C-alpha positions as a Markdown table, in Angstrom:
| # | Residue | x | y | z |
|---|---|---|---|---|
| 1 | Unk | 198.1 | -9.4 | -50.2 |
| 2 | Unk | 198.3 | -9.5 | -54.0 |
| 3 | Unk | 195.2 | -11.7 | -54.2 |
| 4 | Unk | 193.3 | -9.2 | -52.0 |
| 5 | Unk | 194.4 | -6.2 | -54.2 |
| 6 | Unk | 193.4 | -8.0 | -57.4 |
| 7 | Unk | 190.1 | -8.9 | -55.9 |
| 8 | Unk | 189.3 | -5.3 | -55.0 |
| 9 | Unk | 190.4 | -4.2 | -58.4 |
| 10 | Unk | 188.1 | -6.8 | -60.1 |
| 11 | Unk | 185.2 | -5.7 | -57.8 |
| 12 | Unk | 185.9 | -2.1 | -58.7 |
| 13 | Unk | 185.9 | -2.9 | -62.4 |
| 14 | Unk | 182.6 | -4.8 | -62.0 |
| 15 | Unk | 181.0 | -1.9 | -60.1 |
| 16 | Unk | 182.2 | 0.5 | -62.8 |
| 17 | Unk | 180.8 | -1.7 | -65.5 |
| 18 | Unk | 177.4 | -2.1 | -63.7 |
| 19 | Unk | 177.3 | 1.7 | -63.2 |
| 20 | Unk | 178.0 | 2.3 | -66.9 |
| 21 | Unk | 175.3 | -0.2 | -68.0 |
| 22 | Unk | 172.8 | 1.4 | -65.6 |
| 23 | Unk | 173.6 | 4.9 | -66.9 |
| 24 | Unk | 173.3 | 3.6 | -70.5 |
| 25 | Unk | 170.0 | 2.0 | -69.9 |
| 26 | Unk | 168.7 | 5.1 | -68.1 |
| 27 | Unk | 169.8 | 7.2 | -71.0 |
| 28 | Unk | 167.9 | 4.9 | -73.4 |
| 29 | Unk | 164.8 | 5.0 | -71.2 |
| 30 | Unk | 164.9 | 8.8 | -71.2 |
| 31 | Unk | 165.4 | 8.9 | -74.9 |
| 32 | Unk | 162.5 | 6.6 | -75.5 |
| 33 | Unk | 160.1 | 8.4 | -73.1 |
| 34 | Unk | 161.0 | 11.7 | -75.0 |
| 35 | Unk | 160.2 | 9.9 | -78.3 |
| 36 | Unk | 163.7 | 9.7 | -79.8 |
| 37 | Unk | 164.1 | 6.0 | -78.9 |
| 38 | Unk | 163.3 | 4.9 | -82.5 |
| 39 | Unk | 166.6 | 6.5 | -83.7 |
| 40 | Unk | 168.7 | 4.4 | -81.4 |
| 41 | Unk | 166.9 | 1.1 | -81.9 |
């Protein structure tokens, strides 16, 4: 039971991290397309 719970927790953390990375990349892409990407690079 504990192994299953920790596995789900790990999976949740992984998904949250992937979502954060996706949002961050999307934000950078929007910034760059607007023309403000140079500031963040």
